[in-house]
Backbone bond lengths (Angstrom), bond angles and torsions (degrees), N, CA, C in turn:
res aa  C-N    CA-C-N  psi(-1)  N-CA   C-N-CA  omega(-1)  CA-C   N-CA-C  phi
1 M - - - 1.446 - - 1.529 111.05 -
2 L 1.330 116.91 -50.93 1.459 120.80 -177.52 1.525 111.46 -65.54
3 D 1.326 116.68 -33.34 1.462 119.88 -178.08 1.522 113.24 -71.55
4 T 1.326 118.92 -15.89 1.469 120.01 174.19 1.519 110.64 -83.69
5 L 1.321 117.01 -25.94 1.456 121.90 179.13 1.527 110.99 -85.35
6 I 1.327 116.37 -41.89 1.462 122.10 179.88 1.522 107.58 -114.27
7 T 1.318 116.24 117.05 1.464 119.68 -174.19 1.529 113.37 -83.22
8 S 1.329 118.12 -17.83 1.461 120.52 179.57 1.526 110.35 -81.86
9 K 1.318 116.74 112.66 1.459 120.98 178.40 1.536 110.83 -64.30
10 T 1.313 116.23 -33.61 1.459 120.60 177.91 1.526 110.23 -63.72
11 R 1.327 116.93 -43.34 1.470 120.32 179.22 1.526 110.67 -63.37
12 I 1.317 116.92 -41.16 1.467 120.79 178.70 1.526 110.06 -61.24
13 R 1.321 117.00 -44.81 1.464 120.64 -179.45 1.526 111.41 -63.91
14 I 1.329 116.97 -36.77 1.467 120.65 177.65 1.527 110.07 -69.08
15 L 1.338 117.61 -42.14 1.465 120.50 177.36 1.526 110.67 -60.88
16 V 1.335 117.04 -42.89 1.468 120.38 178.12 1.521 109.44 -62.17
17 K 1.316 117.26 -45.41 1.468 121.97 -178.92 1.525 111.78 -54.35
18 F 1.328 116.42 -48.57 1.456 119.60 -172.43 1.526 114.69 -92.09
19 F 1.323 118.12 -25.00 1.462 119.14 -174.47 1.524 114.39 -101.29
20 I 1.324 118.88 -11.08 1.464 118.95 174.61 1.527 109.10 -73.98
21 N 1.310 116.58 -31.44 1.460 121.96 178.54 1.522 107.10 -145.53
22 A 1.326 116.62 109.31 1.468 121.53 -175.91 1.524 112.45 -61.50
23 A 1.315 118.16 -16.98 1.464 121.08 178.53 1.527 111.73 -77.33
24 N 1.324 117.79 -15.61 1.460 120.61 180.00 1.526 110.35 -68.04
25 N 1.320 115.06 142.56 1.456 120.21 173.07 1.520 107.69 -142.97
26 G 1.306 116.17 169.88 1.455 119.25 -179.53 1.511 111.15 -167.93
27 H 1.308 115.36 167.54 1.462 121.59 176.86 1.523 108.40 -127.19
28 L 1.315 115.49 165.11 1.463 122.67 -171.36 1.529 113.49 -49.57
29 R 1.307 118.50 -58.40 1.467 120.97 -175.55 1.536 111.75 -65.55
30 G 1.326 116.77 -40.80 1.461 120.28 178.80 1.525 111.54 -62.43
31 L 1.336 116.61 -42.44 1.468 120.38 178.53 1.528 110.76 -66.89
32 A 1.337 116.86 -39.78 1.464 120.52 179.05 1.531 110.66 -61.53
33 E 1.334 116.68 -42.34 1.465 120.38 177.73 1.524 111.38 -66.80
34 E 1.328 116.10 -47.72 1.459 121.73 -177.87 1.527 112.13 -60.06
35 M 1.331 116.20 -39.10 1.458 120.76 -175.90 1.525 112.64 -96.49
36 N 1.339 115.86 -1.02 1.455 121.31 -179.69 1.536 111.00 54.33
37 E 1.319 114.75 48.24 1.468 122.72 -179.07 1.524 108.37 -124.89
38 S 1.309 116.14 164.72 1.457 120.06 176.28 1.525 109.54 -73.76
39 T 1.322 116.62 151.66 1.464 119.77 178.46 1.524 110.79 -63.71
40 N 1.337 118.15 -31.23 1.464 120.53 178.96 1.523 111.70 -65.23
41 A 1.329 117.80 -41.88 1.469 120.99 179.27 1.526 110.31 -65.19
42 I 1.328 116.56 -42.28 1.469 121.36 179.15 1.525 109.84 -66.41
43 R 1.342 116.95 -45.38 1.466 121.45 179.95 1.525 111.00 -57.68
44 K 1.311 117.03 -44.67 1.468 121.60 -179.09 1.538 110.45 -59.09
45 E 1.319 116.58 -47.90 1.471 120.12 -178.34 1.521 111.73 -69.08
46 L 1.339 117.48 -40.99 1.464 120.54 177.41 1.528 110.85 -60.75
47 N 1.336 116.91 -42.68 1.462 120.66 178.58 1.526 111.21 -63.55
48 N 1.337 116.74 -45.47 1.468 120.40 179.68 1.523 111.57 -61.20
49 L 1.330 116.95 -46.09 1.466 120.92 -178.73 1.526 111.91 -69.75
50 S 1.330 117.10 -32.78 1.472 120.81 177.36 1.525 110.65 -70.56
51 E 1.334 116.43 -44.95 1.462 120.42 179.32 1.523 111.58 -62.21
52 A 1.323 117.37 -33.26 1.465 121.31 178.16 1.528 111.54 -77.53
53 G 1.337 117.19 -10.87 1.452 121.39 177.63 1.513 114.83 91.38
54 Y 1.329 118.38 2.40 1.471 121.53 -179.19 1.524 112.08 -74.23
55 L 1.332 116.08 -29.55 1.468 121.09 179.66 1.520 109.91 -118.65
56 E 1.334 115.11 145.27 1.461 121.34 171.75 1.519 106.88 -98.25
57 K 1.320 115.54 142.47 1.462 117.43 174.69 1.519 108.69 -124.92
58 K 1.342 112.94 143.68 1.455 120.03 -175.44 1.527 108.21 -138.66
59 A 1.308 115.71 126.75 1.462 120.91 178.84 1.523 110.16 -86.17
60 V 1.329 114.97 124.91 1.460 121.42 176.72 1.523 106.67 -128.16
61 K 1.337 115.62 109.81 1.469 122.72 -174.92 1.526 109.06 55.29
62 N 1.328 118.49 -118.88 1.468 121.23 -178.28 1.521 112.96 -98.21
63 T 1.328 117.34 11.13 1.463 121.13 -175.83 1.527 110.30 -121.36
64 V 1.331 116.09 140.44 1.459 121.04 174.48 1.521 106.75 -105.12
65 S 1.336 115.57 122.42 1.455 121.81 -178.55 1.526 109.34 -102.78
66 Y 1.335 116.48 142.42 1.464 122.44 -178.54 1.517 109.93 -120.40
67 K 1.328 115.73 148.15 1.462 121.57 172.80 1.525 107.94 -155.67
68 A 1.327 116.12 165.38 1.461 121.25 -179.61 1.527 109.68 -64.57
69 N 1.315 115.88 141.20 1.454 121.98 176.45 1.529 107.90 -88.31
70 K 1.331 116.60 99.44 1.463 121.55 -177.02 1.524 112.32 -68.57
71 K 1.319 117.47 -15.75 1.462 121.18 -179.54 1.529 112.64 -89.06
72 H 1.328 117.05 -7.30 1.466 119.89 -179.92 1.531 109.19 -66.75
73 P 1.325 118.59 139.19 1.468 120.53 -178.14 1.533 114.27 -59.23
74 F 1.326 117.36 -24.45 1.464 120.28 -179.18 1.523 113.05 -99.33
75 F 1.335 117.79 8.96 1.462 119.96 -177.61 1.527 111.65 -55.28
76 S 1.320 117.69 -54.99 1.472 119.86 -176.24 1.529 111.21 -66.41
77 T 1.316 117.17 -33.71 1.469 120.55 177.35 1.526 110.32 -65.37
78 L 1.323 116.92 -46.37 1.470 120.42 178.15 1.518 111.37 -63.06
79 Q 1.315 116.01 -38.79 1.463 119.57 179.22 1.532 110.28 -63.79
80 K 1.311 117.69 -42.28 1.467 121.10 177.51 1.523 110.87 -63.88
81 I 1.321 117.23 -39.85 1.472 121.01 178.45 1.529 110.12 -63.63
82 V 1.329 116.95 -42.81 1.470 120.85 177.99 1.528 109.98 -63.30
83 F 1.337 117.47 -42.76 1.467 120.69 177.10 1.528 110.69 -58.68
84 Q 1.318 116.67 -42.63 1.467 119.87 179.46 1.521 110.94 -68.45
85 H 1.327 116.60 -39.42 1.467 120.98 178.16 1.526 111.14 -59.78
86 I 1.320 116.13 -43.85 1.468 121.46 179.61 1.522 110.57 -72.46
87 G 1.334 117.11 -35.15 1.461 121.23 -178.39 1.510 113.28 106.08
88 L 1.325 117.67 11.64 1.461 120.47 -177.69 1.523 111.91 -65.78
89 D 1.330 117.49 -32.99 1.466 119.93 178.18 1.526 110.71 -64.15
90 A 1.325 117.02 -38.75 1.477 121.34 178.01 1.526 110.63 -67.19
91 I 1.320 116.80 -38.23 1.463 121.00 179.06 1.524 109.63 -61.98
92 I 1.327 116.94 -48.38 1.469 120.80 179.98 1.523 110.15 -58.91
93 E 1.311 116.40 -49.62 1.469 121.55 -177.46 1.522 112.12 -59.21
94 M 1.333 117.03 -46.67 1.461 120.64 -177.04 1.538 111.85 -70.04
95 I 1.327 116.80 -35.63 1.464 119.65 179.39 1.526 110.18 -67.09
96 L 1.314 116.42 -45.95 1.456 120.12 -176.11 1.531 112.67 -69.62
97 A 1.324 116.89 -21.01 1.466 120.49 -176.65 1.531 113.00 -59.18
98 R 1.347 117.83 -48.78 1.469 119.80 -174.02 1.517 112.29 -145.49
99 M 1.290 116.76 34.68 1.447 119.02 -171.32 1.521 114.56 -92.33
100 G 1.297 118.70 -21.18 1.455 120.61 -172.36 1.513 108.17 110.73
101 T 1.317 116.34 -153.94 1.468 120.69 -179.34 1.521 109.28 -88.00
102 V 1.331 115.73 98.56 1.463 121.28 -178.41 1.521 108.77 -93.63
103 E 1.324 115.35 126.46 1.465 120.59 178.88 1.521 111.73 -98.72
104 Q 1.319 116.56 -36.45 1.466 121.51 -179.74 1.519 109.76 -147.97
105 I 1.335 114.78 149.17 1.459 121.73 166.82 1.525 105.16 -126.47
106 V 1.338 115.54 123.98 1.458 121.36 -173.00 1.524 109.16 -126.02
107 V 1.330 116.42 134.19 1.463 121.83 174.47 1.523 107.35 -97.14
108 L 1.328 116.24 130.65 1.467 123.45 179.69 1.524 109.46 -119.13
109 G 1.290 117.10 176.70 1.462 122.13 171.20 1.515 114.41 74.80
110 D 1.332 114.94 -146.60 1.464 121.65 -173.21 1.523 113.57 -56.67
111 Y 1.315 117.70 -44.71 1.465 119.54 -176.82 1.520 112.18 -66.94
112 A 1.309 118.70 -31.44 1.462 120.95 175.12 1.529 110.50 -66.40
113 K 1.329 116.02 -27.13 1.461 121.46 177.50 1.520 111.90 -87.46
114 G 1.335 116.66 -6.40 1.457 120.34 -179.94 1.515 113.73 88.39
115 I 1.316 117.40 19.03 1.465 121.93 -179.75 1.521 108.53 -103.28
116 D 1.327 115.77 118.95 1.464 121.69 -178.55 1.526 109.01 -84.30
117 S 1.340 115.94 77.55 1.464 121.94 -173.64 1.524 113.00 -87.84
118 G 1.329 116.80 -14.54 1.452 120.01 -177.22 1.518 113.21 92.72
119 V 1.339 117.74 -2.07 1.464 122.27 178.55 1.527 108.57 -124.58
120 I 1.333 116.28 116.14 1.462 121.58 -179.07 1.517 109.05 -105.36
121 E 1.328 116.23 124.35 1.465 122.03 176.82 1.526 107.61 -99.67
122 V 1.340 116.70 122.33 1.456 121.80 -176.29 1.528 109.61 -122.58
123 L 1.316 115.45 130.10 1.461 122.44 174.73 1.519 107.12 -107.24
124 V 1.340 116.88 124.28 1.456 122.49 177.55 1.527 106.90 -109.08
125 V 1.329 115.86 123.25 1.458 121.99 -177.18 1.519 108.81 -111.42
126 G 1.332 116.28 129.57 1.454 120.41 177.26 1.513 111.74 169.33
127 K 1.298 114.33 169.37 1.461 120.63 179.37 1.520 109.52 -97.78
128 E 1.311 115.73 147.20 1.467 122.75 177.15 1.535 112.10 53.51
129 L 1.331 116.07 46.94 1.460 120.51 179.05 1.525 109.69 -74.45
130 N 1.298 115.94 145.74 1.451 122.91 -179.15 1.536 108.96 -81.36
131 Q 1.332 116.97 90.85 1.460 122.31 -175.56 1.531 111.76 -63.92
132 E 1.314 116.59 -35.66 1.464 120.88 178.14 1.535 110.44 -60.65
133 Y 1.315 115.74 -42.33 1.469 121.14 179.28 1.526 110.48 -66.65
134 I 1.328 117.30 -40.31 1.467 120.96 179.14 1.522 110.98 -60.20
135 D 1.322 116.39 -42.24 1.469 120.53 -179.54 1.533 111.58 -61.19
136 Q 1.315 117.15 -36.94 1.468 121.68 179.44 1.531 111.63 -81.21
137 L 1.313 115.72 -28.03 1.458 121.38 -173.89 1.521 113.62 -63.99
138 A 1.308 117.18 -39.23 1.467 120.61 -178.07 1.520 111.10 -55.28
139 V 1.320 117.17 -45.37 1.470 121.39 -178.79 1.522 110.30 -63.74
140 K 1.329 117.42 -44.31 1.468 121.66 -179.80 1.519 111.55 -62.38
141 I 1.326 115.78 -45.58 1.464 119.82 -178.70 1.523 110.68 -66.56
142 E 1.323 117.19 -42.34 1.463 120.88 179.66 1.521 111.18 -57.59
143 Q 1.324 117.07 -39.85 1.457 120.35 178.33 1.521 111.28 -66.96
144 E 1.321 116.92 -37.62 1.455 120.95 -177.05 1.524 113.09 -74.58
145 I 1.330 117.57 -39.53 1.470 119.47 -173.64 1.535 113.84 -107.24
146 S 1.317 118.42 -2.77 1.470 123.18 178.47 1.532 113.12 58.33
147 R 1.307 115.69 38.70 1.457 122.21 174.91 1.524 107.90 -140.70
148 K 1.323 116.84 151.58 1.457 122.30 177.30 1.525 108.65 -77.60
149 V 1.343 117.41 136.98 1.462 121.74 -178.69 1.525 109.35 -127.29
150 F 1.335 115.92 130.15 1.462 122.03 175.35 1.519 108.30 -116.22
151 F 1.335 116.24 127.03 1.459 121.82 -179.86 1.516 110.92 -105.91
152 T 1.319 115.38 142.04 1.452 123.89 170.99 1.522 105.72 -130.38
153 T 1.325 116.50 144.68 1.461 119.24 177.87 1.523 109.82 -117.74
154 Q 1.316 114.21 154.64 1.460 121.37 -179.51 1.527 107.10 -151.13
155 Q 1.316 118.05 148.72 1.464 120.42 -176.57 1.520 113.81 -90.16
156 N 1.322 119.24 -26.27 1.463 121.43 -176.56 1.516 110.86 -107.93
157 Y 1.328 115.06 159.66 1.462 119.64 178.91 1.511 111.19 -52.85
158 F 1.312 115.24 141.52 1.456 122.64 179.37 1.519 108.40 -92.44
159 L 1.319 116.45 118.54 1.457 121.29 175.16 1.520 106.92 -111.47
160 P 1.337 117.13 105.23 1.463 119.24 -175.37 1.515 112.32 -62.98
161 Q 1.327 114.49 137.10 1.455 120.26 173.03 1.517 106.66 -77.56
162 E 1.312 117.36 159.27 1.463 120.68 -176.10 1.521 112.06 -58.50
163 Q 1.333 117.90 -36.05 1.458 119.93 -177.10 1.532 112.46 -80.89
164 V 1.347 117.95 -10.30 1.462 121.41 179.50 1.523 108.71 -96.28
165 K 1.322 116.44 112.32 1.456 121.50 177.96 1.515 107.42 -78.44
166 S 1.334 117.10 126.44 1.459 120.49 -178.71 1.518 110.22 -150.46
167 I 1.329 115.64 158.60 1.457 122.62 175.63 1.518 107.22 -129.72
168 I 1.319 116.77 120.44 1.462 119.98 174.76 1.524 106.35 -84.14
169 I 1.345 116.39 112.04 1.461 119.97 -176.12 1.523 112.46 -99.36
170 Y 1.321 116.42 -8.51 1.461 121.50 175.02 1.510 108.38 -155.76
171 E 1.333 115.73 138.84 1.453 119.58 176.57 1.518 108.99 -151.25
172 E 1.331 115.48 131.86 1.450 120.02 176.62 1.525 107.06 -94.84
173 I 1.304 115.18 125.77 1.463 121.78 -178.82 1.528 108.66 -85.62
174 Q 1.338 117.18 156.61 1.465 122.70 -175.72 1.523 114.03 -53.36
175 D 1.336 118.59 -38.46 1.465 119.92 -177.17 1.531 112.16 -82.95
176 K 1.336 116.03 16.91 1.458 124.16 175.86 1.529 113.92 71.89
177 T 1.338 118.28 12.31 1.444 118.98 170.61 1.512 107.67 -86.01
178 I 1.288 116.53 150.26 1.457 120.26 -174.97 1.520 109.77 -104.82
179 K 1.308 114.73 130.05 1.450 121.25 176.50 1.523 107.36 -99.41
180 T 1.299 117.07 120.92 1.457 121.17 176.94 1.522 108.65 -91.78
181 P 1.308 118.01 168.94 1.458 120.15 -172.87 1.526 113.44 -62.68
182 T 1.311 115.25 130.87 1.454 121.24 171.71 1.515 109.64 -118.74
183 I 1.283 115.70 -21.73 1.460 126.28 178.11 1.490 112.59 42.91
């Protein structure tokens, strides 16, 4: 969907990097290496997105670091578009449909780091989860979002360690209100 609206694959990869997890940041050479792109292509997109106000840039010594501008009026809209592009909205919807008592849905691995690798690692936390449904769900989701999905289940709340990059994309609060992703 996003690739029909934005024709630059480099721009899409940069948007995914910074808007899937607002805590992600990067610099020109690191992004060029990570995305296997030329520094000129990355520089052009970073400049365009910074000038439009979507990215903040900060000079630290000899390096300019970039991150998503959470104060931009379109921040949450862009984040939702990136979630839909990746397929995270479909994952949440399908898991909650028949999964049991889901307390958290957490994205780990490359996508939590903002790398669009094509493999999404999902941790589902809850009691009495329908394991049979989870086994079938991966195939259904993969067909819908065109990405490989690996599920892991756990019974207790997931508290990420500092070295584990993760995004909580769904969490049920104690008073039964649902918190959707704010990242």
